[in-house]
N, C-alpha and C positions, 0 to 999 in steps of 0.2 A: 596619304598623298591627297593633295587638293584636287578638286574636280573643276578646273578652271579652263574655260575657252577664252582665248585672247582674240580680239576682233579689231580689224583696222580697215579703213577705206582709203583708196588712193587713185590718183590719175597721174600718170607719168611718175616722176620721183622714184625711179627704180633704185638708185643708190640709197635713198632714205629707207625704202622698204627692205633692202638687204641689211641695213643696220638694225632695223627693228627685229628682223629674223635672227641675226647674230646675237642680239641682246637676249632674245628669248631662248636661244640655244645655251646661253651661259647662266640660265636660271638655276638656283639651288634646288628648286622643285620644278620640274618641267610642266608646261601646260598640257592639258588634254589634247589641244589642237590650236592651230592658228587659222582663222577664217578671214579671208581678204575679199573685199568688194573692189573689183577693178572697174573703175568708172571710165572706161575707154573701150576702143573697138577690139582690142586683143587682150587676152590674159597674159600675165607675166610669165616669161620664159627664164630658165636657168636660175631658179631660186636656190639659195644655199641648201645643202643637205642638213637635215636636223633630225633629232630623235623623237619627233612627234609629227603627226600628219598636218599638212597644209592643204586647205581647201580654198578654191577661188570661185567667185561668182561674178559674172559680168553684169554690171548695172549701168545702163546708159539712158539718155533721153534723146529723142529724135531732133530736138532743137540744139543739141550740143552743150546745153547748160549742165552744171554739176548736179547730179541727183543725190544730194547729201542725205536727206531724210530717208529716201528709198534705199540707199546703200546701207545705212545703219540698220534699218529694219530687216534688210535681206541677210546681213551677216548674223544678226540676232536670231532670225528664224532658222538659219542653217546650223547654228552652234548646238552642240550636244552636252556641254558641261552644265553643271548645276549653278555655276557662277560665271557671269559674263564680265570680262575686263576689256573695256574699250581703250585702245592705245592709238594716239595720233601717229601718223606715218612719219612725222618729223621728230619723233621722240625715241630715245633709246631707253628701254626699260631697265630699271635698277635690277641687279641680280636676284633680289629677294621679292620682287613684285608679286609673283605667283604665290610664294610662300606666305606673304603678308595679306593676301586677299581673304 
């Protein structure tokens, strides 16, 4: 089994995030975990049930701007896998993404 943490960052785009999660649930080899940086005031609620843990980190800036670099660094720091796979929130991962990493 691959030791892959999948990482994504998002603000809003809840439907997109659900699609990413569903795509990860359909992997031929499941990821160790999904780590999400929520660049908004609230963490995401009602995420799909999957056979791997989902961790969320809230990353915001006082000026309301997107903290892109800080969010990427935060998910990377939280990840526990030997391999980090960054997936954009508007992408649906191919079923063999984790197996191919």
